[in-house]
Each structure stands twice: as C-alpha cells, then as structure tokens.
ROZALO-188943 format. One record per residue (C-alpha): x, y, z; residue in one letter. Coordinates in steps of 0.2 Angstrom, whole numbers, plus 5000, padded with zeros to 4 digits. Each point is the difference from the previous one (the first is absolute). Layout:
residues N
- c1  c2  c3  res
- X  Y  Z  a
...
//
This chain:
residues 167
- c1  c2  c3  res
- 4823  5493  5371  m
- 4993  4998  4982  w
- 5003  5015  4993  v
- 5019  4997  5006  l
- 5001  4983  4992  i
- 4992  5006  4983  i
- 5014  5014  5001  s
- 5013  4987  5004  e
- 4993  4989  4986  l
- 5002  5014  4987  l
- 5017  5004  5006  v
- 5007  4982  4997  f
- 4991  4998  4985  g
- 5007  5016  4992  a
- 5017  4992  5005  g
- 4996  4985  4992  l
- 4994  5010  4983  l
- 5017  5009  5001  a
- 5011  4985  5002  f
- 4989  4992  4986  s
- 5005  5015  4989  a
- 5017  5000  5003  v
- 5002  4981  4998  r
- 4992  5001  4983  l
- 5016  5013  4994  t
- 5014  4987  5006  d
- 4991  4982  5002  p
- 5019  4992  4998  d
- 5007  5011  5015  g
- 4985  4996  5010  f
- 5001  4982  4998  a
- 5017  4998  5004  q
- 4997  5011  5017  a
- 4986  4989  5005  q
- 5014  4986  4999  q
- 5007  5006  5015  h
- 4984  4999  5011  l
- 4996  4986  5012  d
- 4985  4993  4993  r
- 4999  4986  5013  t
- 5000  5012  5016  g
- 4987  5012  4991  a
- 4988  4984  4997  a
- 5003  4995  5018  l
- 4995  5018  5004  n
- 4986  5000  4989  t
- 4994  4984  5013  i
- 5002  5009  5013  v
- 4991  5014  4998  l
- 4986  4989  4992  v
- 5001  4992  5017  t
- 4999  5016  5010  s
- 4986  5006  4993  g
- 4990  4984  5003  f
- 5005  5001  5018  l
- 4994  5019  4999  a
- 4983  4995  4991  a
- 4998  4987  5013  m
- 5005  5012  5014  a
- 4982  5010  4996  l
- 4989  4984  4999  r
- 5008  4995  5017  w
- 4997  5016  5008  r
- 4984  4998  4994  e
- 4995  4985  5005  s
- 5006  5005  5018  d
- 5017  4990  4998  r
- 5008  5014  5003  r
- 5017  4994  5009  n
- 5002  4989  4984  l
- 4996  5017  4991  a
- 5014  5008  5007  r
- 5012  4986  4997  l
- 4997  4999  4983  a
- 5000  5018  4998  l
- 5019  5000  5009  i
- 5005  4984  4988  g
- 4995  5010  4985  a
- 5012  5015  5006  s
- 5014  4986  5004  l
- 4996  4994  4982  l
- 5003  5018  4995  g
- 5016  5002  5009  v
- 5006  4981  4991  v
- 4997  5009  4984  f
- 5010  5016  5002  l
- 5013  4986  5007  v
- 5000  4993  4984  i
- 4999  5016  4991  k
- 5015  5007  5011  g
- 5009  4984  4994  a
- 5000  5004  4982  e
- 5005  5018  5002  y
- 5015  4996  5008  a
- 5003  4986  4986  d
- 4999  5015  4986  k
- 5010  5011  5012  a
- 5013  4987  5001  a
- 5001  4999  4982  l
- 5001  5018  4996  g
- 4981  5003  4993  i
- 4992  5016  5004  t
- 4986  5010  4993  f
- 5014  5008  4990  e
- 5006  4985  4993  t
- 4984  4997  4986  h
- 4985  5009  4999  a
- 4992  4983  5003  f
- 5007  5000  5018  f
- 4995  5019  5002  l
- 4982  4994  4999  f
- 5005  4982  5011  y
- 5003  5010  5013  y
- 4988  5014  4999  m
- 4987  4988  4999  l
- 5005  4987  5012  t
- 5007  5012  5013  g
- 4982  5010  5000  f
- 4992  4984  5001  h
- 5012  4995  5015  a
- 4994  5017  5007  a
- 4983  4994  5000  h
- 5003  4983  5007  v
- 5009  5010  5015  v
- 4985  5010  5001  a
- 4985  4986  4998  g
- 5013  4990  5015  i
- 4996  5016  5013  l
- 4981  5001  4996  i
- 4997  4982  5001  l
- 5010  5000  5018  l
- 4989  5014  5002  l
- 4984  4993  4996  v
- 5007  4985  5010  a
- 4999  5010  5016  w
- 4985  5011  4995  k
- 4990  4984  4993  d
- 4981  5009  4998  a
- 4995  4989  4982  p
- 4999  5016  4990  r
- 5021  5004  5005  n
- 5003  4983  4995  i
- 4990  5001  4982  e
- 5010  5018  4997  a
- 5017  4992  5005  g
- 4996  4983  4991  a
- 4994  5011  4983  a
- 5016  5011  5002  f
- 5010  4982  5000  w
- 4992  4994  4986  h
- 5003  5014  4990  m
- 5018  4997  5005  v
- 4998  4983  4994  d
- 4994  5004  4983  l
- 5012  5011  4997  v
- 5013  4986  5002  w
- 4989  4988  4989  v
- 5002  5013  4987  l
- 5018  5005  5003  l
- 5008  4982  5000  f
- 4996  4995  4982  p
- 5001  5017  4993  v
- 5018  5003  5008  i
- 5005  4982  5001  y
- 4992  4988  4987  l
- 4996  5010  4984  f
- 5014  5003  4989  g
//
C-alpha cells in the first residue's frame, strides 16, 4: 500500500508542479480563470474529506478496541462523505459545463479538470476500499484502507489552495 501511496503522491506532485510552472507563464489568465471556480463548494469539500479522514482513523481505533460495529459504521460514514464530495464536485463540473468551460477553454482549466478529475477517481477508489475493509474488517485491512484514504485527503488539502485560492 505504501508503494502505491508514495507513487500517487509523486504523480500528483508532478501535476501540481506543472500547473505552477504554466501559471508563471500566464498569471493574469490563470487568475481570471480561477474566478470561475466555486471556492465555497471546494471549502465545503475540504471539510467533508477531513471529516471522513477522521472517521477512517477512528474506525481503526475502534476496531482495535473491539468496537467492531462502531468501526464499520465509521468506515461506511467515511465512504458516504466521499460520495458527498463527489456530488459537490459533480455540481461544480456541471456548472462549468453550463458556462461552456471545458479543458480547451484555457490552460488553467486543462489542469483543473485533469488534477481534480484524477483526484475524484481516487475518491471513487477510496470509497470502494473503505467499503471493502468495512466488510473485511481486520485491523490491518482498516489500517491500509485508512492510509489510502488519508492520501486522498492529503492530495485534496494540497489541491484546494493551489487551484482555488492562490492567485
């Protein structure tokens, strides 16, 4: 699991570095494009993912203290918050589509869709992993699933300010 997590962090890091390098070539264009983003929705998504990460961490603690049902509920809750994240992100994508904003609109949006879309794919994978470890709830399974979910959280905590806030 750790090899996967480190490799995924390197991929996201490379994407963020490329985003930052291209932004240097057109800071005004990137700042104007950024104004079309939903910062409130993205901030809400940050709260959603951090809360889900807390639940995933607590699931391991509860499972290790023989509170198996509570651990399973925490994993299911973390998964459901992952779904909430995807719904909010989907609404943001729908808003961009309604405005005619695509990955071809500006380089900013190419990176926006690429990085947030790749992250959303990891959210989907994380949801499935959390549900799997809720079913096969050995502590080491929960630990591995929670570690992946924390990587997903960490990536969002980096994407949020770089894409939505820094101008």
